[in-house]
BAROMAR-121754 format. One record per residue (C-alpha): residue number from 1; y, z, x. Coordinates in nm, 2 decimals. Each point is the difference from the previous one (the first is absolute). Example, Ala and Ser with C-alpha at 12.3 -4.5 7.8 and 13.67 -1.06 7.14 Angstrom:
pos Y Z X
1 -0.45 0.78 1.23
2 0.34 -0.07 0.14
***
This chain:
pos Y Z X
1 0.00 0.00 0.00
2 0.34 -0.09 0.14
3 0.31 0.19 -0.07
4 0.28 -0.15 -0.20
5 0.29 -0.14 0.18
6 0.22 0.28 0.14
7 -0.25 0.28 -0.07
8 -0.21 0.16 0.27
9 -0.37 0.08 -0.06
10 -0.04 0.37 -0.10
11 -0.23 0.05 0.31
12 0.28 -0.10 0.24
13 0.16 0.32 0.16
14 0.33 -0.03 0.19
15 0.02 0.21 0.32
16 0.24 0.28 -0.03
17 0.21 0.23 0.21
18 0.10 0.34 -0.10
19 0.31 0.23 0.03
20 -0.05 0.37 -0.01
21 0.29 0.20 -0.11
22 0.04 0.38 0.04
23 0.33 0.13 -0.14
24 0.12 0.35 0.00
25 0.30 0.12 -0.20
26 0.15 0.34 0.06
27 0.13 0.17 -0.32
28 0.23 0.29 0.07
29 0.00 0.28 -0.26
30 0.35 -0.11 -0.13
31 -0.14 -0.35 -0.07
32 -0.31 0.13 -0.16
33 0.20 0.22 -0.23
34 0.23 -0.29 -0.09
35 -0.30 -0.22 -0.07
36 -0.17 0.26 -0.22
37 0.31 0.08 -0.19
38 0.06 -0.37 -0.07
39 -0.35 -0.06 -0.13
40 0.03 0.31 -0.21
41 0.32 -0.13 -0.15
42 -0.15 -0.34 -0.08
43 -0.28 0.18 -0.19
44 0.23 0.21 -0.21
45 -0.01 0.31 0.21
46 0.30 0.23 0.03
47 -0.04 0.12 0.37
48 0.26 -0.24 0.12
49 0.26 0.17 -0.23
50 -0.04 0.34 0.15
51 0.09 0.16 0.34
52 -0.28 0.01 0.27
53 -0.02 0.36 0.11
54 -0.29 -0.05 0.24
55 -0.21 -0.29 0.13
56 -0.30 0.06 0.22
57 -0.32 -0.17 0.11
58 -0.31 0.18 -0.06
59 -0.29 -0.07 0.23
60 -0.25 0.26 -0.10
61 -0.24 -0.02 -0.29
62 0.11 -0.31 -0.20
63 0.27 -0.15 0.23
64 0.32 -0.15 -0.15
65 0.37 0.04 -0.07
66 0.12 0.31 -0.18
67 0.35 -0.01 -0.17
68 0.18 0.29 -0.16
69 0.27 -0.12 -0.23
70 0.26 0.18 -0.20
71 0.10 -0.16 -0.32
72 0.37 -0.05 -0.09
73 0.14 0.29 -0.20
74 -0.29 0.23 0.07
75 -0.10 0.26 0.26
76 -0.37 -0.08 -0.04
77 -0.18 -0.21 0.26
78 -0.29 -0.23 -0.04
79 -0.25 -0.06 0.27
80 -0.18 -0.34 0.01
81 -0.26 -0.11 0.25
82 -0.06 -0.36 0.08
83 -0.34 -0.10 0.16
84 -0.02 -0.23 0.30
85 -0.10 -0.28 -0.23
86 0.31 0.06 -0.22
87 0.23 0.00 0.31
88 -0.16 -0.33 0.12
89 0.04 -0.16 -0.34
90 0.36 0.11 -0.02
91 0.07 -0.13 0.35
92 -0.16 -0.34 -0.07
93 0.21 -0.03 -0.31
94 0.31 0.11 0.19
95 -0.06 -0.27 0.26
96 -0.06 -0.26 -0.27
97 0.34 0.08 -0.16
98 0.17 0.00 0.34
99 -0.16 -0.34 0.08
100 -0.19 0.14 0.29
101 -0.31 -0.23 0.03
102 -0.33 0.18 0.01
103 -0.33 -0.18 0.00
104 -0.17 0.01 -0.34
105 -0.35 -0.01 0.15
106 -0.12 0.22 0.27
107 -0.12 0.35 0.04
108 0.28 0.26 -0.06
109 -0.01 0.35 0.15
110 0.24 0.29 -0.03
111 0.02 0.30 0.23
112 0.23 0.29 0.06
113 0.19 -0.01 0.32
114 0.27 0.25 0.14
115 0.28 -0.23 -0.13
116 -0.15 -0.04 -0.35
117 -0.26 -0.26 -0.08
118 -0.15 -0.29 0.18
119 -0.13 -0.30 -0.20
120 -0.23 -0.24 0.18
121 -0.09 -0.34 -0.14
122 -0.28 -0.20 0.17
123 -0.11 -0.35 -0.08
124 -0.13 -0.32 0.12
125 0.12 -0.35 -0.09
126 -0.21 -0.31 0.07
127 0.15 -0.34 0.05
128 -0.15 -0.34 0.05
129 -0.02 -0.06 0.38
130 0.23 -0.29 0.11
131 -0.18 -0.07 0.33
132 -0.35 -0.07 0.12
133 -0.21 0.26 0.17
134 0.15 0.16 0.31
135 -0.17 -0.07 0.34
136 -0.22 0.27 0.13
137 0.23 0.08 0.29
138 0.29 0.07 -0.24
139 -0.21 0.24 -0.21
140 -0.11 0.20 0.32
141 0.36 0.02 0.12
142 0.13 0.13 -0.33
143 -0.27 0.26 -0.04
144 0.07 0.13 0.35
145 0.38 0.05 -0.06
146 -0.05 0.18 -0.34
***
């Protein structure tokens, strides 16, 4: 069976090259608070309309961001804890709104660091190779320098 004009047979595989990306974004506590408050406001929450009395990162037990907020016109405070997943989601939304490009696909990890949080995105992109195979000598040289 011959393929139609312009179509490649399904068994034909184009050789590919890959690009591995490892990206780390440091998220200071102030930025994490801003991102969480913005997401809370977008979902109808009232935290953004109060005064932040305390913001701290909790690393023991269930790690996350703890905010203590005093509502306007009240002496009472409210404490809310945001898990690492909630902080990561808020930060991804924050970046999207600020037009900071983040890869959609890729493994995402969040960790607590002294400055606040660290979000790592790791992924691989494969593209069609635009050249023939490299000579053996070129491969050996590149693996020795790496």
